[in-house]
N, CA, C and O atoms as a GROMACS GRO file, in nm:
protein
  324
    1MET      N    1   9.667  -6.023  -0.165
    1MET     CA    2   9.691  -6.089  -0.256
    1MET      C    3   9.666  -6.019  -0.408
    1MET      O    4   9.559  -5.959  -0.418
    2LYS      N    5   9.743  -6.019  -0.514
    2LYS     CA    6   9.735  -5.962  -0.620
    2LYS      C    7   9.609  -6.008  -0.689
    2LYS      O    8   9.575  -6.123  -0.661
    3GLN      N    9   9.533  -5.942  -0.773
    3GLN     CA   10   9.401  -5.982  -0.878
    3GLN      C   11   9.447  -6.095  -0.923
    3GLN      O   12   9.392  -6.194  -0.873
    4LYS      N   13   9.558  -6.125  -1.027
    4LYS     CA   14   9.663  -6.218  -1.089
    4LYS      C   15   9.613  -6.309  -1.005
    4LYS      O   16   9.516  -6.384  -1.018
    5THR      N   17   9.671  -6.298  -0.936
    5THR     CA   18   9.650  -6.451  -0.820
    5THR      C   19   9.546  -6.494  -0.760
    5THR      O   20   9.543  -6.615  -0.739
    6LYS      N   21   9.436  -6.415  -0.716
    6LYS     CA   22   9.322  -6.471  -0.738
    6LYS      C   23   9.253  -6.498  -0.857
    6LYS      O   24   9.132  -6.481  -0.842
    7ASP      N   25   9.276  -6.525  -0.939
    7ASP     CA   26   9.225  -6.513  -1.076
    7ASP      C   27   9.265  -6.672  -1.102
    7ASP      O   28   9.183  -6.754  -1.143
    8TRP      N   29   9.402  -6.703  -1.074
    8TRP     CA   30   9.456  -6.834  -1.136
    8TRP      C   31   9.430  -6.914  -0.946
    8TRP      O   32   9.461  -7.033  -0.936
    9VAL      N   33   9.397  -6.871  -0.865
    9VAL     CA   34   9.362  -6.978  -0.798
    9VAL      C   35   9.202  -7.010  -0.823
    9VAL      O   36   9.149  -7.121  -0.824
   10GLN      N   37   9.138  -6.881  -0.844
   10GLN     CA   38   8.957  -6.950  -0.854
   10GLN      C   39   8.989  -7.044  -1.012
   10GLN      O   40   8.917  -7.144  -1.023
   11TYR      N   41   9.098  -7.015  -1.139
   11TYR     CA   42   9.051  -7.054  -1.221
   11TYR      C   43   9.115  -7.200  -1.218
   11TYR      O   44   9.058  -7.282  -1.290
   12GLY      N   45   9.240  -7.249  -1.134
   12GLY     CA   46   9.257  -7.369  -1.097
   12GLY      C   47   9.229  -7.425  -1.009
   12GLY      O   48   9.286  -7.532  -0.990
   13SER      N   49   9.112  -7.371  -0.895
   13SER     CA   50   9.010  -7.467  -0.848
   13SER      C   51   8.916  -7.508  -0.889
   13SER      O   52   8.885  -7.624  -0.863
   14ALA      N   53   8.822  -7.417  -0.978
   14ALA     CA   54   8.723  -7.465  -1.062
   14ALA      C   55   8.807  -7.626  -1.204
   14ALA      O   56   8.762  -7.738  -1.230
   15LEU      N   57   8.915  -7.562  -1.248
   15LEU     CA   58   8.984  -7.713  -1.344
   15LEU      C   59   8.967  -7.801  -1.263
   15LEU      O   60   8.885  -7.890  -1.287
   16ALA      N   61   9.054  -7.798  -1.121
   16ALA     CA   62   9.041  -7.882  -1.062
   16ALA      C   63   8.953  -7.988  -1.026
   16ALA      O   64   8.977  -8.109  -1.030
   17MET      N   65   8.819  -7.914  -0.979
   17MET     CA   66   8.729  -7.989  -0.930
   17MET      C   67   8.658  -8.026  -1.036
   17MET      O   68   8.614  -8.140  -1.018
   18LEU      N   69   8.618  -7.971  -1.166
   18LEU     CA   70   8.586  -8.050  -1.309
   18LEU      C   71   8.639  -8.179  -1.325
   18LEU      O   72   8.568  -8.279  -1.337
   19ALA      N   73   8.814  -8.181  -1.326
   19ALA     CA   74   8.881  -8.266  -1.366
   19ALA      C   75   8.865  -8.384  -1.228
   19ALA      O   76   8.886  -8.498  -1.270
   20SER      N   77   8.846  -8.381  -1.135
   20SER     CA   78   8.780  -8.487  -1.063
   20SER      C   79   8.650  -8.522  -1.077
   20SER      O   80   8.601  -8.633  -1.052
   21ALA      N   81   8.583  -8.404  -1.127
   21ALA     CA   82   8.432  -8.452  -1.125
   21ALA      C   83   8.434  -8.609  -1.226
   21ALA      O   84   8.391  -8.722  -1.204
   22ILE      N   85   8.512  -8.542  -1.348
   22ILE     CA   86   8.534  -8.683  -1.468
   22ILE      C   87   8.592  -8.764  -1.435
   22ILE      O   88   8.562  -8.877  -1.471
   23ALA      N   89   8.726  -8.734  -1.331
   23ALA     CA   90   8.802  -8.872  -1.330
   23ALA      C   91   8.735  -8.986  -1.211
   23ALA      O   92   8.768  -9.099  -1.177
   24LEU      N   93   8.617  -8.885  -1.167
   24LEU     CA   94   8.547  -9.022  -1.063
   24LEU      C   95   8.443  -9.058  -1.137
   24LEU      O   96   8.394  -9.171  -1.148
   25ALA      N   97   8.405  -8.947  -1.194
   25ALA     CA   98   8.282  -9.067  -1.285
   25ALA      C   99   8.325  -9.151  -1.366
   25ALA      O  100   8.257  -9.253  -1.380
   26VAL      N  101   8.462  -9.138  -1.452
   26VAL     CA  102   8.474  -9.215  -1.534
   26VAL      C  103   8.545  -9.399  -1.430
   26VAL      O  104   8.531  -9.512  -1.477
   27TRP      N  105   8.602  -9.373  -1.318
   27TRP     CA  106   8.596  -9.444  -1.255
   27TRP      C  107   8.511  -9.514  -1.164
   27TRP      O  108   8.533  -9.614  -1.096
   28SER      N  109   8.432  -9.457  -1.174
   28SER     CA  110   8.234  -9.560  -1.098
   28SER      C  111   8.266  -9.636  -1.235
   28SER      O  112   8.354  -9.722  -1.244
   29PHE      N  113   8.179  -9.590  -1.348
   29PHE     CA  114   8.173  -9.635  -1.469
   29PHE      C  115   8.244  -9.786  -1.468
   29PHE      O  116   8.208  -9.902  -1.446
   30ALA      N  117   8.358  -9.718  -1.503
   30ALA     CA  118   8.495  -9.857  -1.528
   30ALA      C  119   8.451  -9.980  -1.410
   30ALA      O  120   8.415 -10.097  -1.422
   31GLU      N  121   8.469  -9.910  -1.321
   31GLU     CA  122   8.456 -10.049  -1.171
   31GLU      C  123   8.299 -10.108  -1.204
   31GLU      O  124   8.281 -10.200  -1.284
   32LEU      N  125   8.175 -10.033  -1.120
   32LEU     CA  126   8.069 -10.091  -1.118
   32LEU      C  127   7.972 -10.078  -1.248
   32LEU      O  128   7.854 -10.114  -1.246
   33SER      N  129   8.033 -10.026  -1.354
   33SER     CA  130   7.978 -10.043  -1.460
   33SER      C  131   7.809 -10.009  -1.473
   33SER      O  132   7.719 -10.074  -1.525
   34GLU      N  133   7.808  -9.840  -1.383
   34GLU     CA  134   7.719  -9.817  -1.373
   34GLU      C  135   7.769  -9.667  -1.271
   34GLU      O  136   7.870  -9.672  -1.200
   35VAL      N  137   7.687  -9.549  -1.280
   35VAL     CA  138   7.763  -9.449  -1.240
   35VAL      C  139   7.642  -9.411  -1.131
   35VAL      O  140   7.533  -9.369  -1.168
   36HIS      N  141   7.674  -9.430  -1.003
   36HIS     CA  142   7.613  -9.356  -0.885
   36HIS      C  143   7.530  -9.261  -0.850
   36HIS      O  144   7.559  -9.146  -0.881
   37GLY      N  145   7.446  -9.280  -0.802
   37GLY     CA  146   7.358  -9.137  -0.820
   37GLY      C  147   7.456  -9.030  -0.659
   37GLY      O  148   7.403  -8.920  -0.644
   38SER      N  149   7.523  -9.044  -0.602
   38SER     CA  150   7.583  -9.023  -0.542
   38SER      C  151   7.704  -8.948  -0.628
   38SER      O  152   7.733  -8.834  -0.594
   39VAL      N  153   7.767  -9.004  -0.726
   39VAL     CA  154   7.849  -8.934  -0.833
   39VAL      C  155   7.800  -8.865  -0.906
   39VAL      O  156   7.882  -8.774  -0.907
   40LEU      N  157   7.738  -8.841  -0.960
   40LEU     CA  158   7.633  -8.788  -1.007
   40LEU      C  159   7.596  -8.670  -0.973
   40LEU      O  160   7.589  -8.576  -1.052
   41ALA      N  161   7.561  -8.666  -0.818
   41ALA     CA  162   7.537  -8.503  -0.778
   41ALA      C  163   7.684  -8.456  -0.725
   41ALA      O  164   7.684  -8.345  -0.671
   42TYR      N  165   7.797  -8.516  -0.732
   42TYR     CA  166   7.909  -8.449  -0.712
   42TYR      C  167   7.930  -8.387  -0.871
   42TYR      O  168   7.926  -8.265  -0.883
   43VAL      N  169   7.950  -8.459  -0.976
   43VAL     CA  170   7.933  -8.411  -1.092
   43VAL      C  171   7.866  -8.301  -1.149
   43VAL      O  172   7.907  -8.222  -1.234
   44GLY      N  173   7.745  -8.308  -1.087
   44GLY     CA  174   7.656  -8.184  -1.116
   44GLY      C  175   7.645  -8.029  -0.996
   44GLY      O  176   7.567  -7.936  -1.010
   45GLU      N  177   7.749  -8.046  -0.887
   45GLU     CA  178   7.803  -7.947  -0.811
   45GLU      C  179   7.929  -7.897  -0.828
   45GLU      O  180   7.976  -7.799  -0.769
   46ALA      N  181   8.000  -7.987  -0.936
   46ALA     CA  182   8.161  -7.955  -0.981
   46ALA      C  183   8.096  -7.852  -1.111
   46ALA      O  184   8.144  -7.740  -1.129
   47ILE      N  185   8.001  -7.898  -1.183
   47ILE     CA  186   7.951  -7.798  -1.286
   47ILE      C  187   7.896  -7.717  -1.247
   47ILE      O  188   7.893  -7.621  -1.324
   48ALA      N  189   7.834  -7.703  -1.141
   48ALA     CA  190   7.747  -7.556  -1.107
   48ALA      C  191   7.884  -7.455  -1.017
   48ALA      O  192   7.902  -7.333  -1.018
   49PHE      N  193   7.954  -7.553  -0.953
   49PHE     CA  194   8.086  -7.439  -0.866
   49PHE      C  195   8.146  -7.365  -1.034
   49PHE      O  196   8.172  -7.246  -1.052
   50VAL      N  197   8.156  -7.463  -1.123
   50VAL     CA  198   8.262  -7.405  -1.238
   50VAL      C  199   8.222  -7.302  -1.310
   50VAL      O  200   8.292  -7.208  -1.349
   51ALA      N  201   8.043  -7.330  -1.339
   51ALA     CA  202   7.985  -7.209  -1.410
   51ALA      C  203   7.990  -7.085  -1.336
   51ALA      O  204   8.003  -6.973  -1.386
   52GLY      N  205   7.977  -7.117  -1.197
   52GLY     CA  206   7.982  -7.001  -1.106
   52GLY      C  207   8.125  -6.898  -1.083
   52GLY      O  208   8.142  -6.783  -1.043
   53VAL      N  209   8.185  -6.975  -1.117
   53VAL     CA  210   8.350  -6.916  -1.123
   53VAL      C  211   8.383  -6.883  -1.224
   53VAL      O  212   8.479  -6.806  -1.228
   54PHE      N  213   8.320  -6.925  -1.353
   54PHE     CA  214   8.399  -6.865  -1.480
   54PHE      C  215   8.244  -6.745  -1.517
   54PHE      O  216   8.261  -6.649  -1.591
   55GLY      N  217   8.131  -6.768  -1.465
   55GLY     CA  218   8.072  -6.682  -1.541
   55GLY      C  219   8.009  -6.544  -1.414
   55GLY      O  220   7.945  -6.439  -1.425
   56LEU      N  221   8.052  -6.598  -1.337
   56LEU     CA  222   8.056  -6.433  -1.216
   56LEU      C  223   8.198  -6.397  -1.246
   56LEU      O  224   8.222  -6.314  -1.158
   57ALA      N  225   8.263  -6.404  -1.291
   57ALA     CA  226   8.451  -6.349  -1.332
   57ALA      C  227   8.393  -6.272  -1.482
   57ALA      O  228   8.405  -6.150  -1.498
   58LEU      N  229   8.350  -6.333  -1.554
   58LEU     CA  230   8.304  -6.275  -1.694
   58LEU      C  231   8.195  -6.144  -1.672
   58LEU      O  232   8.210  -6.030  -1.716
   59TYR      N  233   8.058  -6.207  -1.575
   59TYR     CA  234   7.970  -6.064  -1.554
   59TYR      C  235   8.046  -5.953  -1.505
   59TYR      O  236   8.046  -5.841  -1.555
   60ALA      N  237   8.131  -6.002  -1.373
   60ALA     CA  238   8.189  -5.864  -1.292
   60ALA      C  239   8.254  -5.773  -1.355
   60ALA      O  240   8.222  -5.654  -1.346
   61ARG      N  241   8.376  -5.824  -1.442
   61ARG     CA  242   8.424  -5.759  -1.580
   61ARG      C  243   8.397  -5.694  -1.652
   61ARG      O  244   8.449  -5.583  -1.666
   62ASN      N  245   8.318  -5.735  -1.714
   62ASN     CA  246   8.193  -5.669  -1.806
   62ASN      C  247   8.116  -5.583  -1.728
   62ASN      O  248   8.116  -5.470  -1.779
   63GLU      N  249   8.053  -5.588  -1.628
   63GLU     CA  250   7.973  -5.476  -1.546
   63GLU      C  251   8.112  -5.371  -1.518
   63GLU      O  252   8.088  -5.254  -1.549
   64ILE      N  253   8.215  -5.390  -1.478
   64ILE     CA  254   8.318  -5.291  -1.406
   64ILE      C  255   8.385  -5.242  -1.552
   64ILE      O  256   8.442  -5.133  -1.556
   65LYS      N  257   8.377  -5.314  -1.655
   65LYS     CA  258   8.446  -5.200  -1.791
   65LYS      C  259   8.346  -5.149  -1.778
   65LYS      O  260   8.380  -5.040  -1.730
   66LYS      N  261   8.189  -5.149  -1.790
   66LYS     CA  262   8.108  -5.050  -1.872
   66LYS      C  263   8.097  -4.938  -1.780
   66LYS      O  264   8.091  -4.823  -1.822
   67GLU      N  265   8.092  -4.979  -1.599
   67GLU     CA  266   8.070  -4.839  -1.541
   67GLU      C  267   8.215  -4.777  -1.534
   67GLU      O  268   8.220  -4.667  -1.479
   68LEU      N  269   8.355  -4.836  -1.589
   68LEU     CA  270   8.458  -4.726  -1.588
   68LEU      C  271   8.426  -4.642  -1.729
   68LEU      O  272   8.432  -4.520  -1.742
   69ASP      N  273   8.389  -4.741  -1.832
   69ASP     CA  274   8.383  -4.678  -1.993
   69ASP      C  275   8.246  -4.551  -1.928
   69ASP      O  276   8.292  -4.437  -1.928
   70ARG      N  277   8.156  -4.555  -1.898
   70ARG     CA  278   8.077  -4.467  -1.874
   70ARG      C  279   8.139  -4.349  -1.806
   70ARG      O  280   8.179  -4.258  -1.879
   71ARG      N  281   8.151  -4.337  -1.686
   71ARG     CA  282   8.242  -4.253  -1.624
   71ARG      C  283   8.348  -4.207  -1.676
   71ARG      O  284   8.380  -4.099  -1.626
   72GLU      N  285   8.442  -4.259  -1.785
   72GLU     CA  286   8.522  -4.189  -1.866
   72GLU      C  287   8.470  -4.097  -1.961
   72GLU      O  288   8.528  -3.996  -2.000
   73SER      N  289   8.342  -4.142  -2.000
   73SER     CA  290   8.244  -4.113  -2.131
   73SER      C  291   8.201  -3.968  -2.075
   73SER      O  292   8.184  -3.880  -2.158
   74GLN      N  293   8.180  -3.934  -1.921
   74GLN     CA  294   8.132  -3.878  -1.868
   74GLN      C  295   8.188  -3.766  -1.806
   74GLN      O  296   8.121  -3.664  -1.787
   75ALA      N  297   8.308  -3.778  -1.771
   75ALA     CA  298   8.495  -3.718  -1.770
   75ALA      C  299   8.466  -3.640  -1.889
   75ALA      O  300   8.433  -3.522  -1.875
   76GLN      N  301   8.474  -3.701  -2.024
   76GLN     CA  302   8.507  -3.660  -2.140
   76GLN      C  303   8.406  -3.501  -2.157
   76GLN      O  304   8.430  -3.382  -2.176
   77THR      N  305   8.284  -3.587  -2.135
   77THR     CA  306   8.174  -3.475  -2.160
   77THR      C  307   8.215  -3.358  -2.083
   77THR      O  308   8.231  -3.247  -2.133
   78ASN      N  309   8.233  -3.391  -1.939
   78ASN     CA  310   8.270  -3.266  -1.845
   78ASN      C  311   8.323  -3.150  -1.882
   78ASN      O  312   8.287  -3.033  -1.873
   79GLU      N  313   8.473  -3.240  -1.955
   79GLU     CA  314   8.572  -3.144  -1.992
   79GLU      C  315   8.521  -3.055  -2.120
   79GLU      O  316   8.561  -2.939  -2.129
   80ASN      N  317   8.449  -3.100  -2.200
   80ASN     CA  318   8.425  -2.988  -2.338
   80ASN      C  319   8.307  -2.944  -2.284
   80ASN      O  320   8.225  -2.909  -2.368
   81ASN      N  321   8.270  -2.935  -2.159
   81ASN     CA  322   8.160  -2.833  -2.135
   81ASN      C  323   8.235  -2.697  -2.075
   81ASN      O  324   8.168  -2.597  -2.046
   0.00000   0.00000   0.00000
């Protein structure tokens, strides 16, 4: 599977889970005039999942970019010496 496809799957599943959590909370409040604890737990888990997907992806990309930049500068320094 290509990296771009993996990214789309991750982001799509994160956004779908967030949308389902919001829809469930709105529906629960509209039907019962309250949001049940289990719905709040699902919303919390959805938010944690979304934060994990987006946060991990950004962190990994930044760390990989830093490492590649460091290696490139080392290679340039070695070439100059």
